[in-house]
DRENPA-3360 file (N, C-alpha, C; in nm, 2 decimals, always signed):
BEGIN
1 = MAQTATAT = +5.04/-12.16/-2.71/+5.05/-12.15/-2.85/+4.99/-12.02/-2.90 ~ +4.88/-11.97/-2.84/+4.82/-11.85/-2.88/+4.91/-11.73/-2.85 ~ +4.99/-11.74/-2.74/+5.08/-11.63/-2.71/+5.19/-11.63/-2.82 ~ +5.24/-11.75/-2.86/+5.34/-11.75/-2.96/+5.30/-11.69/-3.09 ~ +5.18/-11.73/-3.13/+5.12/-11.67/-3.26/+5.10/-11.52/-3.24 ~ +5.06/-11.48/-3.13/+5.04/-11.33/-3.11/+5.17/-11.26/-3.11 ~ +5.27/-11.32/-3.04/+5.40/-11.26/-3.03/+5.46/-11.26/-3.17 ~ +5.45/-11.36/-3.25/+5.50/-11.36/-3.39/+5.43/-11.26/-3.47;
9 = AIRSVELE = +5.30/-11.24/-3.46/+5.22/-11.14/-3.53/+5.27/-11.00/-3.50 ~ +5.29/-10.98/-3.37/+5.33/-10.85/-3.32/+5.47/-10.82/-3.37 ~ +5.56/-10.92/-3.36/+5.70/-10.90/-3.41/+5.70/-10.88/-3.56 ~ +5.61/-10.94/-3.64/+5.60/-10.93/-3.78/+5.56/-10.78/-3.81 ~ +5.46/-10.73/-3.74/+5.41/-10.60/-3.76/+5.52/-10.50/-3.72 ~ +5.60/-10.52/-3.62/+5.71/-10.43/-3.58/+5.82/-10.43/-3.68 ~ +5.84/-10.54/-3.75/+5.95/-10.54/-3.84/+5.92/-10.49/-3.98 ~ +5.79/-10.47/-4.01/+5.75/-10.42/-4.14/+5.81/-10.29/-4.18;
17 = PIDRLEEK = +5.81/-10.19/-4.09/+5.88/-10.07/-4.12/+6.03/-10.08/-4.15 ~ +6.09/-10.17/-4.07/+6.24/-10.20/-4.09/+6.26/-10.26/-4.22 ~ +6.17/-10.35/-4.26/+6.19/-10.42/-4.39/+6.17/-10.32/-4.51 ~ +6.08/-10.23/-4.49/+6.06/-10.12/-4.59/+6.18/-10.03/-4.60 ~ +6.23/-10.00/-4.48/+6.35/-9.91/-4.47/+6.47/-9.98/-4.54 ~ +6.49/-10.11/-4.51/+6.60/-10.19/-4.57/+6.58/-10.19/-4.72 ~ +6.46/-10.21/-4.77/+6.44/-10.21/-4.92/+6.48/-10.07/-4.98 ~ +6.44/-9.96/-4.91/+6.47/-9.83/-4.96/+6.62/-9.80/-4.95;
25 = VKLLVALV = +6.69/-9.85/-4.85/+6.83/-9.83/-4.84/+6.90/-9.91/-4.96 ~ +6.85/-10.03/-4.99/+6.91/-10.10/-5.10/+6.89/-10.03/-5.23 ~ +6.77/-9.98/-5.25/+6.75/-9.90/-5.37/+6.83/-9.78/-5.38 ~ +6.85/-9.71/-5.26/+6.94/-9.59/-5.26/+7.08/-9.63/-5.29 ~ +7.13/-9.74/-5.24/+7.27/-9.78/-5.26/+7.29/-9.81/-5.41 ~ +7.19/-9.88/-5.47/+7.19/-9.91/-5.62/+7.19/-9.78/-5.70 ~ +7.11/-9.68/-5.66/+7.11/-9.56/-5.73/+7.24/-9.48/-5.72 ~ +7.30/-9.48/-5.60/+7.43/-9.42/-5.58/+7.54/-9.49/-5.67;
33 = ERMKAEQH = +7.54/-9.62/-5.67/+7.63/-9.69/-5.76/+7.62/-9.66/-5.90 ~ +7.49/-9.65/-5.95/+7.46/-9.62/-6.09/+7.51/-9.47/-6.12 ~ +7.48/-9.38/-6.03/+7.52/-9.24/-6.05/+7.68/-9.23/-6.05 ~ +7.75/-9.31/-5.97/+7.89/-9.31/-5.97/+7.94/-9.36/-6.11 ~ +7.88/-9.46/-6.16/+7.92/-9.52/-6.29/+7.90/-9.42/-6.40 ~ +7.78/-9.35/-6.39/+7.75/-9.25/-6.49/+7.85/-9.13/-6.48 ~ +7.88/-9.09/-6.36/+7.98/-8.98/-6.34/+8.12/-9.02/-6.40 ~ +8.16/-9.14/-6.38/+8.29/-9.19/-6.43/+8.28/-9.19/-6.58;
41 = KAAEDNQR = +8.17/-9.24/-6.64/+8.16/-9.24/-6.79/+8.16/-9.09/-6.84 ~ +8.09/-9.00/-6.77/+8.09/-8.86/-6.81/+8.23/-8.80/-6.81 ~ +8.30/-8.84/-6.70/+8.44/-8.78/-6.69/+8.53/-8.83/-6.81 ~ +8.51/-8.96/-6.84/+8.59/-9.02/-6.95/+8.55/-8.95/-7.08 ~ +8.42/-8.93/-7.10/+8.37/-8.87/-7.22/+8.43/-8.72/-7.23 ~ +8.43/-8.66/-7.12/+8.48/-8.52/-7.11/+8.63/-8.51/-7.15 ~ +8.71/-8.61/-7.10/+8.85/-8.61/-7.14/+8.86/-8.64/-7.29 ~ +8.79/-8.73/-7.34/+8.80/-8.77/-7.48/+8.76/-8.65/-7.57;
49 = LSRELEAV = +8.65/-8.58/-7.53/+8.61/-8.46/-7.61/+8.71/-8.35/-7.60 ~ +8.77/-8.34/-7.48/+8.87/-8.23/-7.47/+8.99/-8.26/-7.56 ~ +9.03/-8.38/-7.57/+9.14/-8.42/-7.66/+9.10/-8.39/-7.81 ~ +8.97/-8.43/-7.84/+8.93/-8.41/-7.98/+8.92/-8.26/-8.01 ~ +8.88/-8.18/-7.91/+8.87/-8.03/-7.93/+9.01/-7.97/-7.95 ~ +9.11/-8.02/-7.87/+9.25/-7.97/-7.89/+9.29/-8.01/-8.03 ~ +9.26/-8.13/-8.08/+9.30/-8.17/-8.22/+9.24/-8.08/-8.32 ~ +9.11/-8.05/-8.30/+9.04/-7.97/-8.40/+9.09/-7.83/-8.40;
57 = NGRLAASD = +9.12/-7.78/-8.28/+9.18/-7.64/-8.27/+9.32/-7.64/-8.34 ~ +9.40/-7.74/-8.33/+9.52/-7.75/-8.40/+9.51/-7.75/-8.55 ~ +9.41/-7.82/-8.59/+9.38/-7.83/-8.74/+9.33/-7.69/-8.79 ~ +9.25/-7.63/-8.70/+9.20/-7.49/-8.74/+9.31/-7.39/-8.75 ~ +9.40/-7.40/-8.65/+9.52/-7.31/-8.66/+9.60/-7.33/-8.78 ~ +9.62/-7.46/-8.82/+9.70/-7.49/-8.94/+9.62/-7.44/-9.06 ~ +9.49/-7.45/-9.06/+9.42/-7.41/-9.18/+9.42/-7.26/-9.19 ~ +9.42/-7.19/-9.07/+9.43/-7.04/-9.08/+9.56/-7.00/-9.14;
65 = GLVTELTT = +9.67/-7.07/-9.11/+9.80/-7.04/-9.17/+9.80/-7.07/-9.32 ~ +9.73/-7.17/-9.36/+9.72/-7.20/-9.50/+9.64/-7.09/-9.57 ~ +9.53/-7.05/-9.51/+9.45/-6.94/-9.57/+9.54/-6.81/-9.59 ~ +9.61/-6.78/-9.49/+9.70/-6.66/-9.50/+9.80/-6.68/-9.61 ~ +9.86/-6.80/-9.62/+9.96/-6.83/-9.72/+9.89/-6.82/-9.86 ~ +9.78/-6.88/-9.87/+9.70/-6.87/-10.00/+9.67/-6.73/-10.04 ~ +9.63/-6.65/-9.95/+9.60/-6.51/-9.98/+9.73/-6.44/-10.03 ~ +9.84/-6.46/-9.96/+9.96/-6.40/-10.00/+10.00/-6.44/-10.14;
73 = MREERDLI = +9.99/-6.57/-10.17/+10.03/-6.62/-10.30/+9.94/-6.56/-10.41 ~ +9.81/-6.55/-10.38/+9.72/-6.48/-10.48/+9.76/-6.34/-10.51 ~ +9.79/-6.27/-10.40/+9.84/-6.13/-10.42/+9.96/-6.12/-10.50 ~ +10.06/-6.21/-10.47/+10.18/-6.22/-10.55/+10.15/-6.25/-10.70 ~ +10.06/-6.35/-10.72/+10.03/-6.38/-10.86/+9.97/-6.26/-10.93 ~ +9.88/-6.19/-10.86/+9.82/-6.07/-10.93/+9.92/-5.97/-10.96 ~ +10.02/-5.95/-10.87/+10.13/-5.85/-10.89/+10.21/-5.90/-11.01 ~ +10.25/-6.02/-11.02/+10.33/-6.07/-11.13/+10.25/-6.06/-11.26;
81 = RSRVTEML = +10.12/-6.09/-11.25/+10.04/-6.08/-11.38/+10.04/-5.94/-11.43 ~ +10.02/-5.84/-11.34/+10.02/-5.70/-11.38/+10.15/-5.66/-11.43 ~ +10.26/-5.71/-11.37/+10.40/-5.67/-11.42/+10.42/-5.73/-11.56 ~ +10.38/-5.86/-11.58/+10.40/-5.92/-11.71/+10.32/-5.85/-11.81 ~ +10.20/-5.81/-11.78/+10.11/-5.74/-11.87/+10.18/-5.61/-11.91 ~ +10.24/-5.54/-11.81/+10.31/-5.41/-11.83/+10.42/-5.43/-11.93 ~ +10.50/-5.54/-11.91/+10.62/-5.57/-11.99/+10.57/-5.60/-12.13 ~ +10.47/-5.68/-12.15/+10.42/-5.71/-12.28/+10.37/-5.59/-12.35;
89 = DQLDALNL = +10.30/-5.50/-12.28/+10.26/-5.37/-12.34/+10.38/-5.29/-12.39 ~ +10.49/-5.29/-12.31/+10.61/-5.22/-12.35/+10.67/-5.28/-12.47 ~ +10.67/-5.41/-12.48/+10.73/-5.48/-12.60/+10.64/-5.45/-12.72 ~ +10.51/-5.45/-12.70/+10.42/-5.41/-12.82/+10.45/-5.27/-12.86 ~ +10.48/-5.18/-12.77/+10.50/-5.04/-12.80/+10.63/-5.03/-12.88 ~ +10.73/-5.12/-12.87/+10.85/-5.11/-12.94/+10.83/-5.14/-13.09 ~ +10.73/-5.20/-13.13/+10.70/-5.24/-13.27/+10.82/-5.32/-13.33 ~ +10.86/-5.42/-13.27/+10.97/-5.50/-13.32/+10.92/-5.59/-13.43;
% end
């Protein structure tokens, strides 16, 4: 019986490093799984943000076109205003 107890104690001591190694491997596997999940989420976020960026760039391009159109219309308005003013001055000069 003493031999059995001694053998069990020796076997227990020999398995301790293996048990610690097993625990570390389990923790490492959990860490890798968590990192894969985070990478997948990051990839999805990246795709979503890329689509949003494309939409914003599209709206920006549209607004640039509107700014150009607005500038052109203001220039035309100023030209028409000056021509109308000129015509009114000519009518005033006729003294009708």
